[in-house]
N, C-alpha and C positions, 0 to 999 in steps of 0.2 A: 851947573846942576848941584842939587844939593846933595851932601854926604848921606847915605841911608845908614842907620845904626839900628841893629836889630833889638838891641835892649831897650831903647828910648821910645820905641814905636808903641803905640798900644796893641796889644795882643787879642785876637779873637779867641774867644774861649770855647772850647770843643763841647758839644753837647754830650759826650759819652765819657764816662770816667770809670776807672776801676776801682773797685770796692777796696775799703782798706784791708791790708793783710790777705788779700786774694791770691798773691803769687806765692806766699808762704804756707796758706793753709789749703790750697788747692789739691796738691796730692793727698793729703790727709781725707779731706772730705770725699774726695773721688773713691778712695779705697773704703771709707765707710759705707758708700753706695752700693758697692759691688755687694753679690750675695754671699753670705758666709760659708754655705755648704759648696763642694764641688760640683759643677755641673754634669750631671750624667748625661752620657751620649745617646739620647733617644732618635735623635736624628739618624736618617739612613744616609751613609755617603757613598755615592757613585764614583767610583774612580775614572778618572780620565783615561788612564792607561788601558782599563778594560774595555772602553768602547773602541780605543785606538788600535788595540788588538784584534778585534772583530773585524774593525774595518780593513785593516791590514791582511786578515785571513781571508776575507771575501775578494779582496783585489788579486790576491795571490791565485786564489781558485779561478777567477776569471782569466788571468793570464795564462794559466796551465790549460785551461779548456781553448783559448784561442790559439795557443800553440799546438796542442796535440789534436784537434779536431782536422785541420788540414793535413797533419803527418798521417792519420790513420786514415784518413779518404783516400789519400794517394796511394799508401800500402795495399789497401784492399782492392783498388781498380787498376792494379797493374795488368797490362796486356799480355797474356799468355801465348797469344796467337803470334806466330812468326809472320812478318811480312815478305812480300814476294821478293824484296831486293835481297833480304837475308837469305833465303832459300836458293836464289839465283846464284848469290855469291859462293854459298857452300857447294854447290853442284860443279860450279866452275872451277873451284880451288882444291877441294878436298878428294873429289870423286874422280874416278879414271874413265867416267863415261863422257864421250864427246856430244856434242849438240846433235848430229844427226842420230846416234843410238837414242839419244834422249827423245827425239821427235818421232822415232821408228816404235818407240814402247808405249808412246801414248795413242790412245784411239781417237780419233778427231769427232766420232759421234757423241762420246760421253765427255768431251771436253766442254766445259761450261763457259768459257771465254767466246769459244769459237761460235757457240749455238747462240749466245745472248747479244753478240756484236754482229750488227749488220750494217755495213757501210755500203753507201750508194757510190756510183762511179763518179760522180761530181767531187765528191768530199774525198775519196782516193786521189783524184788527181791533184785536188788542191794540198793535200798533204805533200805529195810526191814534188809538187813545183815548189813549195815554200820550204822544203828540206834541204839545206846546204849540202848535207853530207851523202846525197843520193847517188852521186859519181862513186863514192868510197865504197858505199854498200852493192853497187852493182859490179864493182871490180872484185870485190872479196868473194861473191858467190860466182 
């Protein structure tokens, strides 16, 4: 193979040439083309931080509402009524009244539970048969 020498080979001339003195006079020509007066700021500039601030405030407001609504809802809907288990435990532990005195004080006709609950014989028999503690209940009474 023949040795390739860059200097001896004919070169292809490029179609683009830089003008004479281009690099030396470019900065001076550029500065001449700039306006002589200072540019006044007639353009209104909208700050990015201002938009970001409003977005952050909106996100914070949504988060506060998302946290406060369930908290306020549960605070207002607290049940002030006592359930029957609480009353029963209080009467069993704190009062000196036994169950027979308590039953004697109540009137059966005015008792809503007795009046509203009607059990048929078959239902009552099923409950007694399926209850494993029936012997304990019979022995206690």
